[in-house]
C-alpha positions in Angstrom: 0.0 0.0 0.0 1.9 3.0 -1.3 0.7 6.6 -1.0 1.2 9.2 -3.7 1.1 12.8 -2.4 0.4 15.4 -5.2 0.8 18.5 -3.0 3.2 21.1 -4.2 6.6 21.7 -2.5 7.4 22.0 0.3 4.2 20.7 1.9 4.2 17.5 -0.2 7.7 16.5 0.7 7.0 17.3 4.4 3.9 15.0 4.4 5.9 12.2 2.7 8.7 12.4 5.2 6.3 12.2 8.1 4.5 9.2 6.5 7.9 7.5 6.0 8.8 8.1 9.7 5.6 6.2 10.6 6.8 3.3 8.4 4.5 4.0 5.5 5.6 3.8 1.8 4.9 7.3 0.3 6.1 9.3 -2.7 5.9 13.0 -3.6 4.6 13.9 -7.0 3.9 17.7 -7.1 1.5 18.6 -9.9 1.9 22.4 -9.6 4.5 24.9 -8.8 4.4 28.6 -7.6 5.9 31.8 -9.1 5.4 35.5 -8.1 2.0 37.0 -9.0 1.5 39.8 -11.5 0.0 42.2 -9.0 2.7 41.9 -6.3 4.2 45.3 -7.2 1.0 47.1 -6.3 0.7 45.3 -2.9 2.3 48.0 -0.7 0.0 50.7 -2.1 -3.1 48.6 -1.7 -2.2 47.8 2.0 -1.5 51.5 2.7 -5.0 52.3 1.4 -6.6 50.3 4.2 -7.9 52.3 7.2 -9.3 51.4 10.6 -12.0 48.7 10.4 -11.1 47.8 6.8 -10.6 44.1 6.1 -7.5 42.2 4.9 -8.0 38.5 3.8 -5.2 36.0 3.0 -6.3 32.9 1.3 -3.2 30.6 1.5 0.2 30.2 2.9 1.7 30.9 -0.5 0.0 34.3 -0.5 1.7 35.0 2.9 5.1 33.8 1.6 5.1 35.9 -1.6 3.5 39.0 0.0 5.9 39.0 2.8 8.9 38.6 0.5 7.6 41.6 -1.5 7.2 43.7 1.7 10.7 42.9 2.9 12.2 43.8 -0.5 10.5 47.2 -0.2 11.4 47.5 3.5 7.7 47.9 4.2 5.7 46.7 7.3 2.4 45.0 7.5 -0.2 47.8 8.4 -1.8 48.1 11.9 -5.1 49.5 10.6 -7.2 46.7 9.1 -8.7 43.6 10.7 -6.8 40.5 9.5 -8.5 37.3 8.3 -7.1 34.0 7.1 -8.8 31.1 5.3 -7.7 28.6 8.1 -5.4 27.9 11.0 -2.3 27.1 9.0 -2.5 30.3 7.0 -3.4 32.3 10.1 -0.3 31.0 11.9 2.0 31.9 8.9 0.4 35.4 8.6 0.7 36.0 12.4 4.4 35.0 12.3 5.3 37.6 9.6 2.9 40.4 10.7 2.7 40.0 14.5 -1.0 40.8 14.2 -4.0 39.0 15.6 -5.6 36.9 12.9 -9.3 35.9 12.8 -10.0 32.5 11.1 -12.7 29.8 11.0 -12.0 27.0 13.5 -13.3 24.0 11.6 -13.0 24.0 7.8 -10.6 25.9 5.6 -13.2 27.1 3.0 -14.7 30.5 2.1 -18.2 29.4 3.1 -17.1 28.9 6.7 -14.9 32.0 6.8 -18.0 34.1 5.7 -19.9 32.9 8.7 -17.6 34.8 11.1 -19.7 37.3 13.1 -17.2 40.2 12.2 -18.1 39.7 8.5 -21.9 40.2 8.8 -22.2 44.0 8.9 -19.4 45.3 6.6 -21.2 47.8 4.3 -18.9 50.6 3.3 -15.7 48.9 4.4 -12.8 48.2 2.1 -11.8 44.5 1.7 -8.4 43.5 0.2 -8.0 39.8 -0.7 -4.5 38.4 -1.2 -4.6 35.1 -3.3 -3.2 33.2 -6.2 -4.3 33.4 -9.8 -7.8 32.1 -10.6 -9.0 31.5 -7.1 -12.7 30.9 -6.3 -14.8 34.1 -6.6 -17.3 33.2 -3.8 -15.6 35.3 -1.0 -15.3 38.4 -3.1 -18.8 38.1 -4.5 -20.3 37.6 -1.0 -18.4 40.5 0.6 -19.6 42.8 -2.3 -23.2 41.6 -1.8 -22.8 42.7 1.9 -21.7 46.2 0.8 -17.9 46.0 1.0 -15.6 47.5 -1.6 -13.5 44.5 -2.7 -10.0 44.5 -4.3 -8.0 41.4 -5.2 -4.2 41.2 -5.3 -2.7 38.2 -7.1 0.4 37.4 -5.0 1.4 34.2 -6.7 0.6 32.1 -9.8 0.0 28.4 -9.9 1.4 26.7 -13.0 1.1 23.0 -13.9 4.3 21.0 -13.9 4.9 19.0 -17.1 5.2 15.2 -17.1 5.1 12.3 -19.5 1.7 10.9 -18.4 2.3 7.3 -19.6 5.7 7.1 -18.0 4.5 8.4 -14.7 1.4 6.2 -14.6 3.6 3.1 -15.3 6.0 4.2 -12.5 3.3 4.7 -9.9 1.3 1.6 -10.8 4.5 -0.5 -10.6 5.4 1.0 -7.2 2.0 -0.3 -5.9 0.4 3.1 -5.3 -3.2 2.6 -4.1 -3.9 5.9 -2.3 -3.8 9.4 -3.8 -3.7 12.6 -1.8 -5.2 15.5 -3.7 -5.8 19.0 -2.2 -7.4 21.0 -5.1 -9.8 20.6 -8.0 -7.3 21.7 -10.6 -4.8 19.1 -9.5 -7.5 16.4 -9.5 -8.4 17.3 -13.1 -4.8 17.6 -14.1 -3.9 14.1 -12.8 -7.0 12.6 -14.5 -6.1 14.3 -17.8 -2.4 13.4 -17.5 -3.1 9.7 -17.1 -3.7 7.7 -20.4 -7.1 6.0 -20.6 -5.8 2.4 -20.1 -4.0 3.4 -16.8 -7.0 5.5 -15.8 -9.3 2.5 -16.0 -6.9 -0.1 -14.6 -5.1 1.9 -12.0 -6.0 5.6 -11.3 -9.7 5.3 -10.7 -9.2 2.2 -8.6 -7.1 4.0 -6.1 -8.5 5.3 -2.8 -8.6 9.1 -3.0 -8.1 11.4 0.0 -9.4 15.0 -0.6 -10.0 18.0 1.5 -13.6 19.1 0.8 -17.1 17.8 -0.1 -16.8 19.9 -3.3 -13.6 18.0 -4.3 -15.2 14.7 -3.5 -18.2 15.5 -5.7 -15.8 16.4 -8.6 -13.9 13.1 -8.0 -17.2 11.1 -8.2 -18.0 12.8 -11.5 -14.6 11.8 -12.9 -15.2 8.2 -11.9 -13.6 7.6 -8.5 -15.5 5.4 -6.1 -13.5 5.2 -2.9 -13.2 8.7 -1.6 -12.3 10.0 1.9 -12.5 13.6 3.1 -9.9 15.0 5.5 -10.9 17.4 8.3 -8.9 20.2 6.6 -6.2 20.8 4.1 -3.2 21.0 6.4 -0.7 18.1 6.8 -1.7 17.3 10.3 -5.3 16.6 9.2 -4.1 14.6 6.1 -1.8 12.5 8.3 -4.7 11.7 10.7 -6.9 10.7 7.8 -4.1 8.5 6.3 -3.6 6.7 9.6 
């Protein structure tokens, strides 16, 4: 029973090394990589525009990493004025470490729907909301904040790009290594792995693997693509994935 972890670096390698420490057979196969976002140069100005009671949202650890690197390069500081929000605990911790600020985040699931339930986000008419994210993230958060009367701006802090592989070669490798469990943390990676795998390997190996995903939405997409054995982890961080794999 081998486990294939498709998370990008460095989280993918970290999870694999923790699994191996527990005596499990696991491999890292990152499907996407990250590069600086197109809107990073405007970040400092956007942050300086926020005043007391405005809202700053950070939607991933990668947004924290790239935004903080940009701030350091410009010798700028994270502002005191806005209220800080993160999509989940892991992102909140990363944001707190670089900014020193108190971060509000949903306790149970790392998704926009749960973040939007926070009491502080119910009466926000007239406030500015700045959302730091990657390219092509979900629009739900921005749309809902706008519908509640906030003035929403996005800043693309990083770009996700697909890594290129020879699908037949990789499928043959993972099937021969006895991979029976796949860890997938986003819809685009799920779609990418499905498309990358040639039809014969898809039918005889890929769709027969147990799939570990991080949301009901992802499980629904997996069922549509033909997976049958699907498990949903409590959240998208490595601790939750490790608990689910045990």
